Every structure is written in C-alpha cells, then in structure tokens.
C-alpha positions in Angstrom: 61.8 31.1 24.0 60.4 27.6 24.5 56.9 26.4 24.7 55.4 24.6 27.6 53.4 21.7 26.2 51.0 19.3 27.9 48.9 16.6 26.3 46.1 15.3 28.4 43.1 12.9 28.0 40.2 12.4 30.4 42.2 9.4 31.8 45.8 10.7 32.1 48.5 13.2 31.4 50.2 11.8 28.3 53.0 14.2 27.7 54.6 17.2 29.3 57.6 19.3 28.1 58.8 22.8 28.9 61.4 23.0 26.1 59.4 22.6 22.9 60.2 24.8 19.9 57.0 24.0 17.9 53.8 22.0 18.0 52.2 20.8 14.8 48.6 19.6 15.3 45.9 18.2 13.0 43.2 20.9 13.1 39.8 20.3 11.7 40.4 23.2 9.3 44.0 22.3 8.5 47.3 21.7 10.1 48.3 24.1 12.9 51.8 25.1 13.6 52.4 26.8 17.0 55.5 28.6 18.2 56.2 30.7 21.2 54.1 33.8 21.5 51.5 32.5 19.0 48.2 34.4 19.2 45.9 32.9 21.8 43.6 30.4 20.2 41.4 27.5 20.9 41.1 25.1 17.9 39.3 21.8 17.3 41.5 18.9 16.4 40.8 15.8 14.2 42.4 12.4 14.2 46.0 12.7 13.1 49.6 13.0 14.1 50.5 15.5 16.9 54.2 16.5 16.6 56.2 18.3 19.3 59.5 19.6 18.0 62.3 19.9 20.6 65.6 20.8 18.9 66.4 18.0 16.5 63.9 15.6 18.2 60.3 15.1 17.1 58.0 13.6 19.7 55.1 12.1 17.7 51.7 10.9 19.1 48.5 9.6 17.5 45.5 11.6 18.6 41.8 11.1 17.7 40.4 14.5 18.1 40.0 17.0 20.8 41.0 20.7 21.3 44.2 22.7 21.4 44.5 25.9 23.5 47.4 28.3 23.1 48.2 31.2 25.4 51.6 32.9 25.2 54.2 30.1 25.6 51.7 27.5 26.9 50.1 24.9 24.7 47.5 22.5 26.1 46.2 19.6 23.9 43.0 18.1 25.4 42.7 14.9 23.3 40.0 12.4 23.1 42.7 9.7 22.8 46.5 10.2 22.6 49.1 7.5 22.2 52.9 7.5 21.9 54.3 5.2 19.2 55.6 2.7 21.8 52.0 2.3 23.2 50.5 1.3 20.0 50.0 -2.5 19.4 50.5 -2.8 15.6 48.6 -6.1 15.3 45.5 -4.5 17.0 45.8 -1.4 14.8 46.0 -3.6 11.7 42.9 -5.6 12.9 41.1 -2.3 13.5 41.9 -1.1 10.0 40.7 -4.4 8.5 37.4 -4.1 10.5 36.9 -0.5 9.4 37.5 -1.5 5.7 34.9 -4.3 6.0 32.5 -1.9 7.7 33.0 0.6 4.9 32.4 -2.0 2.3 29.2 -3.1 4.0 27.9 0.4 5.0 24.4 1.3 4.1 23.9 5.0 4.1 25.9 8.1 4.8 26.1 7.7 8.6 27.5 4.2 8.5 30.0 5.2 5.8 31.1 8.3 7.9 31.6 6.1 11.0 33.6 3.5 9.0 35.8 6.2 7.4 36.5 7.8 10.8 37.5 4.4 12.2 39.7 3.8 9.1 41.4 7.2 9.6 42.1 6.5 13.3 43.6 3.1 12.5 45.7 4.6 9.7 47.1 7.3 12.0 47.9 4.8 14.7 49.7 2.6 12.2 51.8 5.6 10.8 52.8 6.7 14.3 53.6 3.1 15.4 55.9 2.6 12.4 57.9 5.6 13.4 59.2 3.6 16.4 62.9 3.0 16.2 63.5 6.0 13.9 65.3 9.0 15.0 64.3 12.5 14.1 62.3 12.9 10.9 
C-alpha cells in the first residue's frame, strides 16, 4: 500500500504524491523512516534532507525545520521552508554558507554561535540537495 504525502509551507504546497513507498525525514531526535500504516505520530523536524521514495525514484527536498504528522497512509510535512533541488540557486547558497562561516568566526557568545551554526547547517543542506540535480535515483 502506498503513502499519500504532502509537503506544505505557510506560503505554498510544495509537493504532493499518492504513490510513495517511504518518507525519510530529519527529525530533531534522529532520522525518521515512515512507511504505510506507521503508528500515528507528530514529530519535530530539523534542517535536513527530506526524501520521498517512489519505486526507484527519490524525490529530495531541502527543509529547514517544521513538523511531520503521520496517520495511517497519510504523511503531512509542515515545513518552515521546503525547496526542490531545481529551486535552489547554488551561488546564493554558497554565499549564505560563506556569510554563516564568517558569522561563526566572529560570534561572541553562545547565542550568536548557535545562530551561525544553524545558518551554516541550512546552507549546507541546500547545497547538498542542489548538487543532486541531474542525478537519477540515489
């Protein structure tokens, strides 16, 4: 039996499929793997790669946090930000990574360091996902 998957942000519906075999999501407490008839859960997500497996195909998106809800064969990802690989501007992502590295080097205190590290993680995820463009299934 297949999963019905939707990925939404506050601005838009990013992804919809009714034939997914598995969803792999970056949970704050570890990577989550969801298949049909998974126990109902709501889980917090962190910045990372969201992978929807459909047969031999893997649809990969960069997300920067949010929540995942599972109920029966339905999976809803409510992401803060979600981007397909083709939507990511590599030059902008590289510039964001450079800014985050500079902010981390100049950080004074734990709060500034944590913010810079979070920005660095988001930029790294976006770059990894963007580099998957042009590749077939992983």
